[in-house]
C-alpha positions as CSV (number, residue, x, y, z in Angstrom):
1,M,19.7,12.5,-15.0
2,Y,17.2,14.3,-12.9
3,I,13.7,13.3,-11.9
4,N,12.0,15.8,-14.2
5,E,14.0,14.3,-17.2
6,L,12.7,10.8,-16.4
7,E,9.2,12.0,-17.1
8,K,10.1,12.6,-20.7
9,L,11.2,9.0,-21.3
10,S,8.8,6.4,-22.7
11,I,8.1,3.0,-21.0
12,K,10.4,1.3,-23.6
13,E,13.3,3.8,-22.9
14,L,12.9,3.4,-19.1
15,S,12.8,-0.4,-19.5
16,E,15.9,-0.5,-21.6
17,Y,17.8,1.8,-19.3
18,L,16.8,-0.2,-16.2
19,R,17.8,-3.4,-17.8
20,A,21.2,-2.0,-18.7
21,I,22.0,-0.7,-15.2
22,N,20.8,-3.9,-13.6
23,D,23.5,-5.8,-15.5
24,K,26.9,-4.6,-14.3
25,N,28.5,-6.2,-17.3
26,Q,26.5,-4.1,-19.8
27,K,28.6,-0.9,-19.8
28,E,28.3,-0.9,-23.6
29,S,24.5,-1.0,-23.3
30,I,24.6,2.0,-20.9
31,D,26.8,3.9,-23.3
32,S,24.5,3.2,-26.2
33,L,21.6,4.9,-24.4
34,R,23.5,8.3,-24.3
35,S,21.6,9.4,-27.4
36,Y,18.6,10.2,-25.2
37,L,20.1,10.4,-21.7
38,P,22.2,13.4,-20.6
39,K,25.7,12.9,-19.3
40,E,24.5,13.0,-15.7
41,S,22.3,10.0,-16.3
42,Q,23.9,7.8,-13.6
43,I,23.0,10.3,-10.9
44,V,19.5,8.7,-10.8
45,S,19.3,5.6,-8.8
46,R,17.9,2.2,-9.9
47,E,15.0,2.6,-7.4
48,T,14.0,6.0,-8.8
49,I,13.9,4.6,-12.4
50,E,11.9,1.6,-11.2
51,N,9.4,4.0,-9.5
52,R,9.0,6.1,-12.6
53,L,8.6,3.1,-14.8
54,L,6.0,1.7,-12.5
55,R,4.1,5.0,-12.5
56,N,4.2,5.1,-16.3
57,L,2.9,1.5,-16.6
58,I,0.0,2.3,-14.2
59,K,-0.9,5.4,-16.1
60,D,-0.8,3.6,-19.4
61,Y,-3.0,0.8,-18.2
62,Y,-5.4,3.0,-16.3
63,N,-6.0,5.2,-19.3
64,R,-7.2,2.2,-21.3
65,L,-9.8,1.0,-18.9
66,D,-13.5,1.0,-19.7
67,L,-15.8,2.0,-16.8
68,E,-18.8,-0.2,-17.8
69,K,-16.6,-3.3,-18.2
70,V,-14.9,-2.7,-14.9
71,K,-18.3,-2.2,-13.1
72,E,-19.6,-5.5,-14.6
73,E,-16.4,-7.3,-13.5
74,F,-16.6,-6.3,-9.8
75,L,-20.4,-6.6,-9.7
76,V,-19.8,-10.3,-10.4
77,K,-16.7,-11.1,-8.5
78,G,-16.7,-8.5,-5.7
79,L,-14.1,-6.0,-4.5
80,L,-12.7,-7.7,-1.4
81,N,-9.8,-10.2,-1.1
82,R,-8.6,-12.7,1.4
83,N,-4.9,-13.4,1.3
84,Q,-2.3,-15.2,3.3
85,K,-0.5,-12.0,4.5
86,L,-3.6,-10.7,6.2
87,E,-4.4,-14.0,7.9
88,K,-0.9,-15.1,8.7
89,G,-0.4,-16.3,12.2
90,L,-4.1,-16.3,13.1
91,P,-6.4,-19.2,14.1
92,K,-8.4,-20.8,11.3
93,D,-11.6,-19.5,12.7
94,I,-10.6,-15.9,12.0
95,L,-11.2,-14.6,8.5
96,I,-9.9,-11.2,7.2
97,Y,-11.2,-9.5,4.1
98,G,-9.2,-6.6,2.6
99,L,-9.8,-4.0,0.0
100,E,-6.7,-3.6,-2.1
101,L,-6.4,-0.3,-4.1
102,L,-3.4,1.5,-5.5
103,P,-1.6,3.6,-2.9
104,A,-1.0,7.4,-2.6
105,D,-0.7,9.3,-5.9
106,Y,0.0,6.4,-8.2
107,T,-3.4,6.8,-9.8
108,P,-3.9,9.8,-12.2
109,G,-6.0,12.5,-10.7
110,I,-6.4,11.2,-7.1
111,N,-4.4,10.7,-4.0
112,L,-5.6,7.7,-1.9
113,C,-3.1,8.4,0.9
114,P,-3.2,12.2,1.3
115,K,-1.0,12.1,4.5
116,A,1.7,9.9,2.9
117,G,5.3,11.1,2.9
118,T,8.4,9.2,1.7
119,C,6.7,5.9,2.5
120,K,4.7,6.1,-0.8
121,D,7.8,5.0,-2.8
122,S,8.4,2.0,-0.5
123,C,4.8,1.0,0.0
124,L,3.9,-2.7,0.7
125,A,1.6,-2.5,-2.3
126,F,4.7,-3.2,-4.4
127,S,6.2,-6.1,-2.3
128,G,5.9,-9.8,-3.0
129,F,4.1,-10.8,-6.2
130,A,3.2,-7.1,-6.8
131,R,6.9,-6.0,-6.8
132,Y,7.5,-6.9,-10.4
133,Q,6.1,-6.1,-13.8
134,S,5.4,-8.7,-16.4
135,F,6.6,-9.0,-19.9
136,D,3.8,-9.2,-22.4
137,S,5.0,-11.4,-25.2
138,S,2.0,-10.4,-27.5
139,E,3.0,-6.7,-27.2
140,K,6.7,-7.3,-26.7
141,E,7.0,-4.8,-23.9
142,L,6.7,-4.6,-20.1
143,T,3.3,-4.3,-18.6
144,L,1.8,-4.4,-15.1
145,N,1.4,-7.9,-13.6
146,V,-2.1,-9.3,-12.9
147,V,-2.0,-8.2,-9.2
148,L,-1.4,-4.6,-9.9
149,K,-3.8,-4.6,-12.8
150,A,-6.6,-5.7,-10.5
151,R,-5.8,-3.0,-8.0
152,A,-5.7,-0.5,-10.8
153,R,-9.2,-1.5,-11.9
154,R,-10.6,-1.3,-8.4
155,T,-9.1,2.2,-8.0
156,F,-10.5,3.2,-11.4
157,L,-14.0,2.2,-10.2
158,F,-13.6,4.0,-6.9
159,K,-12.5,7.2,-8.7
160,N,-15.0,7.2,-11.5
161,D,-18.2,5.9,-9.7
162,R,-17.8,6.0,-5.9
163,K,-21.5,5.6,-5.3
164,F,-21.6,2.3,-7.2
165,F,-18.3,1.3,-5.6
166,E,-19.5,1.8,-2.1
167,E,-22.9,0.2,-2.8
168,I,-21.4,-3.1,-3.9
169,L,-18.7,-2.9,-1.2
170,K,-21.3,-2.6,1.5
171,M,-23.4,-5.5,0.1
172,E,-20.2,-7.7,-0.1
173,I,-19.2,-6.9,3.5
174,E,-22.7,-7.8,4.8
175,Y,-22.8,-11.0,2.8
176,N,-19.4,-12.2,4.0
177,A,-20.2,-11.3,7.6
178,F,-23.4,-13.3,7.3
179,K,-21.6,-16.3,5.9
180,A,-19.0,-16.1,8.7
181,K,-21.7,-16.0,11.4
182,K,-23.4,-19.0,9.9
183,A,-20.1,-20.9,9.9
184,N,-19.3,-19.8,13.5
185,T,-16.2,-17.9,12.4
186,R,-14.9,-14.4,13.4
187,T,-14.6,-12.0,10.5
188,F,-12.8,-8.7,10.2
189,F,-12.5,-6.2,7.4
190,R,-9.6,-4.0,6.5
191,L,-10.7,-1.4,3.9
192,N,-7.3,0.3,3.6
193,V,-4.8,-2.4,2.9
194,F,-2.6,0.0,0.8
195,S,-4.8,3.2,0.8
196,D,-5.8,5.6,3.6
197,I,-9.4,6.5,2.7
198,N,-11.9,7.8,5.3
199,F,-14.6,5.1,5.2
200,T,-16.0,6.2,8.6
201,K,-19.6,6.8,7.2
202,L,-19.9,3.4,5.6
203,I,-18.4,1.7,8.7
204,K,-20.9,3.4,11.1
205,E,-23.7,2.1,8.9
206,L,-22.6,-1.5,9.8
207,P,-22.2,-1.3,13.6
208,E,-22.3,-5.1,14.1
209,I,-19.3,-5.7,11.9
210,S,-15.7,-5.2,12.9
211,F,-13.2,-3.2,11.0
212,Y,-9.6,-2.1,11.5
213,D,-7.0,-0.1,9.7
214,Y,-3.6,1.6,9.9
215,T,-3.8,5.3,9.2
216,K,-1.6,8.4,8.9
217,D,-4.6,10.6,9.4
218,W,-4.1,11.4,13.1
219,K,-7.4,13.3,13.3
220,R,-9.4,10.2,12.4
221,S,-10.8,8.4,15.5
222,S,-11.5,4.8,16.5
223,F,-15.0,3.9,17.6
224,S,-16.8,0.8,18.8
225,N,-16.5,-1.3,15.6
226,Y,-13.4,0.4,14.1
227,H,-9.9,0.0,15.5
228,L,-7.2,2.3,14.3
229,T,-3.4,2.0,14.6
230,Y,-1.7,5.3,13.8
231,S,1.4,5.1,11.5
232,S,4.4,7.3,12.4
233,S,6.0,9.3,9.6
234,E,8.4,12.1,9.0
235,K,5.4,14.4,9.1
236,V,4.6,13.7,12.8
237,S,6.6,15.1,15.6
238,E,8.0,13.2,18.6
239,K,5.6,15.2,20.8
240,D,2.6,14.1,18.8
241,I,3.7,10.4,18.8
242,L,4.2,10.4,22.6
243,S,0.9,12.2,23.1
244,K,-1.0,9.7,21.0
245,L,0.6,6.8,23.0
246,E,-0.2,8.4,26.3
247,S,-3.8,8.9,25.3
248,G,-4.2,5.1,24.9
249,S,-3.8,4.8,21.2
250,N,-1.3,2.6,19.4
251,V,1.4,3.7,17.0
252,A,3.1,1.6,14.3
253,M,6.8,2.2,13.7
254,V,9.4,0.5,11.4
255,F,12.7,-0.7,13.0
256,P,15.8,-2.6,11.8
257,K,15.6,-6.4,11.8
258,V,15.6,-6.7,15.7
259,L,12.7,-5.1,17.5
260,P,13.4,-3.6,20.9
261,E,11.3,-4.7,23.9
262,F,10.7,-1.0,24.8
263,F,11.1,2.2,23.0
264,K,10.9,5.7,24.6
265,G,9.3,3.9,27.6
266,F,6.6,2.2,25.7
267,K,6.2,-1.5,25.1
268,V,7.0,-2.7,21.5
269,I,4.9,-5.6,20.2
270,N,5.8,-7.6,17.0
271,G,3.3,-6.4,14.3
272,D,4.8,-8.8,11.8
273,I,3.4,-11.9,13.6
274,N,-0.1,-11.1,12.3
275,D,-2.0,-8.2,10.7
276,L,-5.0,-8.1,13.0
277,R,-4.6,-5.2,15.4
278,V,-8.0,-5.2,17.2
279,Y,-6.7,-7.4,20.1
280,D,-3.6,-5.3,20.8
281,S,-3.2,-3.8,24.3
282,N,-3.5,0.0,24.5
283,S,-0.6,2.4,24.4
284,V,1.8,0.1,22.6
285,I,4.2,0.6,19.7
286,V,3.5,-1.9,16.9
287,G,6.9,-2.7,15.7
288,L,7.4,-3.6,12.0
289,T,10.5,-4.6,10.0
290,L,11.4,-3.0,6.7
291,K,10.0,-5.1,3.8
292,G,11.5,-5.6,0.3
293,T,9.7,-3.2,-2.0
294,I,10.6,-0.9,-4.9
295,G,12.6,1.9,-3.3
296,S,12.9,0.3,0.1
297,K,16.6,-0.1,-0.1
298,S,17.1,3.6,-0.1
299,K,14.7,4.3,2.8
300,K,15.6,4.8,6.4
301,V,13.8,3.2,9.3
302,N,11.6,5.0,11.8
303,S,12.8,7.0,14.7
304,F,11.0,9.7,16.6
305,S,13.2,12.3,14.9
306,E,13.2,10.7,11.4
307,S,10.4,8.3,10.9
308,S,8.9,6.8,7.7
309,S,6.3,4.0,8.2
310,L,5.5,1.6,5.4
311,L,1.8,1.5,6.3
């Protein structure tokens, strides 16, 4: 089976095929699917089928959303999250709020990570609780789990009413920053947990509040209240990476399980200890280890000649 042939299959067909190939003892089940799969069906990997199924589930859910209901939801509960992954390894007096949207081109009609390469199919957006779909017993079929549904609704609002989206986002940032100041805590905001959107204009309107992000947009610049770590990828040359490091900026790279102390003459720090990058020294490589996501088993780790960051 080839990728373009996967696009013709329904969610039910993809689910059945995936279930069959996940069970090594179900050869008969695989054979029974030949009625709609060509003879070359096993050429396609399990990760590719998972990815296509995930895209179809997102598209199906996204197309059933109602804009007014979504606006009402986030006007009440807000767009930002605090989660253990963002605050892992940090003192209790540091709070991090993140904006979790769907990554890359998983949303119909928009690409929220325009510089993404192969990393989009092994994105951290699909790790942990968001790695799996749920079985809806009422509809007797697979559906997105609650985590991915929430990200889809936020992305839907961003795409269909960006003005409203940014207005409530700005108010929420200001409110949370005010609360943190009253409580004598330090607060940081990461507006691109899984996306790579240029929020520079909004951030400059809030000069007293601290923001940080990873980005693959190497033309975007850090400034006083916005710290950027540049993510390496197969689209960036060794010369560009070294130049960025020599200029004082930091670059994130994915390595095998053990991080080196130095790489290409630059110090490697452990980026898995915590997510907050604003206190990192200049001109360092932020070393990250490959995480378990849909498609990650088939991905290679970063190198200067063949890199593919997860962020």
